[in-house]
C-alpha positions in Angstrom: -117.2 -144.4 -52.4 -116.8 -140.4 -53.7 -120.8 -140.3 -52.3 -120.4 -141.8 -49.3 -117.4 -138.7 -48.4 -119.7 -136.4 -49.5 -122.5 -137.1 -47.6 -120.4 -137.5 -44.6 -119.0 -134.2 -45.6 -122.4 -132.3 -46.1 -123.8 -133.4 -42.8 -121.0 -131.6 -40.9 -122.6 -128.2 -42.1 -126.0 -128.6 -40.0 -124.2 -130.0 -37.2 -122.2 -126.7 -36.9 -125.4 -124.7 -36.6 -126.8 -125.8 -32.9 -123.4 -125.6 -31.6 -123.2 -121.8 -32.9 -127.0 -121.3 -31.5 -125.7 -122.9 -28.5 -122.8 -120.4 -28.2 -124.3 -117.4 -29.1 -127.5 -117.9 -26.0 -124.9 -118.3 -23.8 -122.7 -115.7 -24.2 -125.7 -113.2 -24.3 -126.8 -114.8 -20.8 -125.7 -113.0 -17.4 -125.1 -115.0 -14.4 -127.7 -114.8 -11.8 -125.3 -114.3 -9.4 -124.4 -111.1 -10.6 -127.9 -109.9 -10.9 -129.1 -110.1 -7.1 -127.9 -107.9 -3.8 -127.2 -109.1 -0.9 -127.2 -112.7 -1.8 -125.3 -113.9 1.3 -127.4 -112.1 3.9 -129.6 -114.7 5.9 -132.0 -115.0 9.0 -129.4 -115.5 11.2 -126.8 -112.2 9.7 -125.2 -110.1 12.1 -127.2 -107.4 13.0 -125.5 -104.1 12.2 -126.4 -100.9 14.2 -126.6 -97.6 12.5 -126.9 -95.2 15.4 -123.3 -94.5 14.8 -124.0 -93.8 11.3 -125.8 -90.5 11.6 -124.5 -87.7 9.1 -122.4 -85.2 11.7 -122.9 -81.5 11.0 -119.6 -80.5 9.0 -117.9 -77.0 8.6 -119.6 -75.3 5.3 -123.0 -77.4 5.6 -126.1 -75.1 5.4 -128.8 -75.8 7.5 -132.3 -74.6 7.2 -133.6 -73.5 10.8 -137.3 -72.8 11.9 -137.9 -71.3 15.6 -141.8 -71.4 16.1 -144.0 -70.7 19.0 -147.7 -70.0 19.2 -147.1 -66.6 18.7 -146.6 -65.6 15.4 -145.0 -61.9 16.0 -142.4 -63.6 18.6 -141.5 -66.4 15.8 -140.6 -63.6 13.0 -138.1 -62.6 15.8 -136.2 -65.5 15.6 -136.3 -66.6 11.9 -134.4 -65.4 9.0 -137.1 -64.9 6.9 -138.3 -60.9 6.8 -141.9 -60.5 8.5 -145.0 -61.9 6.5 -142.4 -64.0 3.9 -143.0 -67.2 5.6 -144.6 -69.5 3.2 -144.4 -73.5 3.7 -142.1 -75.4 1.8 -142.7 -78.5 -0.5 -140.6 -80.7 2.1 -138.1 -81.3 -0.7 -134.6 -80.1 0.2 -134.1 -79.0 -3.3 -136.4 -76.3 -2.6 -134.6 -72.8 -3.4 -136.5 -71.3 -0.2 -134.6 -73.8 2.5 -131.1 -72.9 0.3 -131.8 -68.9 0.1 -133.1 -68.8 4.1 -130.5 -71.2 5.1 -127.6 -71.0 7.7 -124.0 -72.0 6.8 -122.0 -73.5 10.0 -118.5 -71.4 9.9 -114.8 -72.7 10.1 -115.6 -72.4 13.9 -118.5 -74.7 13.7 -120.9 -72.0 14.8 -124.3 -70.7 12.9 -125.7 -68.0 14.0 -129.6 -67.4 14.8 -131.7 -64.3 15.0 -131.3 -63.3 19.1 -130.3 -66.3 20.3 -126.4 -65.6 18.6 -124.3 -68.2 17.6 -124.5 -72.0 18.7 -122.0 -74.5 18.2 -123.4 -77.5 16.3 -120.4 -79.0 14.7 -119.6 -82.8 15.1 -124.1 -82.9 16.0 -126.4 -84.8 14.2 -129.5 -83.1 12.9 -131.5 -84.3 16.0 -128.6 -83.5 18.4 -128.2 -80.3 16.3 -132.0 -79.5 16.9 -131.8 -80.5 20.7 -128.8 -78.0 21.2 -131.1 -75.4 19.5 -133.9 -76.0 21.6 -132.1 -75.4 24.6 -130.7 -72.1 23.8 -133.8 -71.1 22.9 -135.2 -71.7 26.7 -133.2 -68.3 27.8 -136.0 -66.8 25.4 -139.0 -68.9 25.1 -141.1 -71.4 26.7 -142.1 -74.2 24.9 -140.8 -73.1 21.1 -140.5 -75.9 18.4 -137.4 -76.2 16.9 -136.9 -77.5 13.1 -133.9 -78.1 11.7 -133.1 -79.8 8.2 -129.6 -80.6 6.6 -130.7 -78.9 2.9 -127.0 -79.4 1.0 -127.4 -83.2 1.3 -127.0 -84.2 -2.3 -125.5 -87.2 -4.0 -124.7 -88.1 -8.1 -125.3 -91.2 -9.5 -123.8 -92.1 -12.3 -123.0 -95.3 -14.7 -125.3 -98.2 -14.8 -128.7 -97.0 -13.6 -132.0 -96.6 -15.3 -132.1 -92.1 -14.2 -128.6 -91.3 -13.7 -128.5 -88.1 -12.2 -128.2 -86.1 -8.8 -130.4 -86.0 -6.2 -131.4 -83.8 -3.1 -131.7 -85.8 0.2 -132.9 -85.3 3.5 -132.3 -88.2 5.2 -128.8 -88.5 6.9 -129.1 -92.2 7.1 -129.0 -92.3 2.9 -127.0 -95.8 1.9 -125.4 -96.9 -1.5 -128.8 -99.1 -1.7 -131.3 -96.0 -1.4 -129.1 -93.9 -3.9 -129.7 -97.2 -6.8 -133.2 -96.8 -5.4 -134.1 -93.3 -6.3 -131.9 -93.5 -9.4 -134.6 -96.4 -10.7 -131.9 -99.3 -9.9 -129.5 -100.5 -12.0 -129.6 -101.9 -15.6 -129.5 -105.5 -16.3 -125.7 -105.0 -17.0 -124.6 -103.0 -13.9 -122.1 -104.7 -12.0 -123.0 -105.4 -8.5 -119.7 -103.7 -7.4 -120.6 -99.9 -7.0 -117.6 -97.1 -6.4 -118.2 -94.7 -4.2 -115.9 -91.4 -4.1 -116.1 -88.7 -1.2 -114.4 -85.7 -0.9 -112.3 -84.8 1.9 -110.3 -82.3 3.6 -107.3 -84.3 3.3 -108.5 -85.5 -0.6 -110.6 -87.9 -2.3 -111.4 -91.5 -0.5 -112.3 -94.1 -2.8 -113.5 -97.4 -2.3 -115.5 -100.4 -4.2 -118.3 -101.7 -2.4 -120.0 -105.6 -3.0 -123.5 -105.1 -2.5 -124.0 -108.6 -3.3 -121.8 -109.4 -0.1 -123.7 -108.6 3.5 -120.6 -106.9 5.0 -121.2 -104.3 2.3 -122.9 -102.7 5.1 -120.5 -102.5 7.2 -118.4 -100.7 5.1 -117.6 -96.9 6.1 -118.7 -95.4 2.9 -121.9 -97.6 2.6 -124.0 -94.9 4.2 -123.6 -91.9 2.3 -122.6 -88.0 2.9 -123.5 -85.0 0.9 -121.8 -84.5 -2.6 -120.9 -88.4 -2.5 -120.4 -89.9 -6.0 -121.8 -93.7 -6.2 -120.7 -94.9 -10.3 -121.8 -98.6 -11.2 -119.7 -100.4 -13.7 -120.9 -101.9 -16.5 -120.2 -105.5 -17.1 -118.1 -106.9 -19.6 -120.6 -107.7 -21.9 -121.7 -104.1 -21.9 -118.1 -103.3 -22.3 -117.6 -104.8 -24.9 -120.4 -104.0 -26.9 -121.9 -108.0 -26.4 -125.0 -106.8 -24.7 -126.0 -104.5 -28.2 -124.3 -107.3 -30.5 -126.3 -107.7 -33.9 -127.2 -111.5 -32.9 -130.0 -111.9 -35.6 -127.6 -110.6 -38.4 -125.2 -113.1 -37.1 -127.4 -115.5 -36.9 -128.8 -115.3 -40.1 -125.7 -114.6 -42.2 -124.6 -118.4 -40.4 -127.9 -119.7 -42.0 -127.1 -118.3 -45.2 -123.3 -119.8 -45.2 -124.4 -122.9 -44.3 -127.3 -123.4 -47.0 -124.7 -121.8 -49.2 -122.4 -124.2 -48.7 -124.7 -127.5 -48.8 -126.0 -126.1 -52.1 -122.4 -126.0 -53.6 -121.5 -129.5 -52.4 
């Protein structure tokens, strides 16, 4: 009778082993629903227009403006660079040349261009500002070409992304998804609900955007503006260090304990 009880007692320990293994595997897994973007998007989803989401120029912005004609000598008169100093830029708005020769939008919403003078462009999109400047240049030039770029558009992406940092942007329809893309996408432990912080004249705006929902595109802060901050929060598994928990060490310790108990009994 005593041998039967010992045998039953001994058989309990091996039964614990697969149970603990199952618990560790489940605890280290992440639900698939937390890893995807826009999972509620269907082919019949609502169409969201982006025409009204284009960035509109504000006081304090810095614009790089080039007025060009077929005559280089005439072009020099309408641009801030000194004669003969113009060079082709890299196309990146982070190019110091574009900042150095950029025009700041003053508190009245104007930029002051050589020869042309003050041009009010506040509240306009980049495309609209280009048309306004071109229209003003017709008073002095025929068939001039005008190029306008917003050079102070930068966003900061922090948290659970592969390449956190500050990025210079030249697309006035830059979205939260674009920001995550340039930052190398989220890590495996990044939550698909991200925080966006925007500084305004009235203070800072904070909003949490759920990127697993197609309604995220309708958020006011989904389309980013200069100096926005995007923060990707870690999942609970990472926050409590479960992602870096030494499961192999724990597994080995439990195995050794079970073998020791079996040996003692």
